[in-house]
N, C-alpha and C positions, 0 to 999 in steps of 0.2 A: 504494500500500500504506500509506504513512504517513497519507494522508487517511482511509483506512478505520480505522486505529488511532486517530487523533484523534477520530473520530466513534463509536467503539465505546462502547456504552451502559455497559459494565462497566469501562471504562479505569481509573477511580479505585480499583478493587479489586485492581489488579496492581502489583507492585513492579517498576518499570522503572529502578531506580537503577543497574543495570549497563550501561544503554544510554548510550554515550559519544559516538557519532558516527552521523549519518544522512546518506545520500547520496540526492539527488533527481535525477531525469532522466527521459528518455523523452517528455517534453512540456514546454511552457513552464511555468515555476515563478513564481508570484506572490510578491512580497516579503512579503505577509501570511502565506503558508504557511511561509516560512523563519522569520519571527518566531514563529508559533504553535508550530512544531516545537521551536524553541529554548526557548520558555517552558514548554511542557507536558512535554517530555522532558528538559529541562535538559541538552541534548546539543548538540555542535557540528553544524552543518549545512553541507553542501557540495553544489553543483549541478554536474553533469558531463555530458559528451557523449562518446559512443563508438559503435562499431558492430562487428559481427562481423568485418568485413574487416580491421580494424586493431587494435582492442583495445576491451574493454568500457569503458575509461576512457582517453580521448585528451586531453581538456582538462577542467579542473575549477576551480571557484572555490577560494580559499584559506581557511584557518581564520580565524575572526573577521571574515570579509568582511561589510561592511554588508549588511543584507537588501535594500536598494535595488539593490545591485550583484549579489548572488547571484540575486535574483529577476528579473533582466533580462539575464542573461549565462550563457554556458556555461563561462566561465572562461578560463584561460590554458593553453597546451600544457604537458603534463607533461614531466618530464626525458626527454630523448632523442627527443622528438617535435617535428617542424617542421610548421608549417601555412602555408598561403597561400590567398588567395581569387583565383580566376581567372575570366576570361570563358569560359564553357563552349564557345563557338564557336571561340575562337582559342587557348585555353590560356594566354593571357598574363595577368600580374598586373593587377588592377583597382585603382583608387585607393581609399583608405580611405573607408568609408561607402557604397561601391558594392555592389549585390547581385551575387553571383556564386556560383561553385561552391567549396565548401571541399575542399581537398586536404590530406592529411596524409601524412607520410613519416618514416622514421627518418633521412632526409637526402635533400635534393633534388639 
């Protein structure tokens, strides 16, 4: 949606000064998109991840997060959320940097 707004031919004709915060998610986000949203909308930008089964926002990047971090991350768990990466076959934790299944909970 924000990409469509950025590319709207009449964007300059609208007053978007009330826009203070943008949330991106649903697909990988490039650092350049984070930078462009901040510059054009003069708003804070956060990248997040969630799903219907647990919450629309489970993890998010923080305010003023560098675009290189926001654009390559889904952020940190929000308050009250615990996360872990497990081997889908065994359910056991995997070492940092290892591909696995993301599990979230209000407490394991």
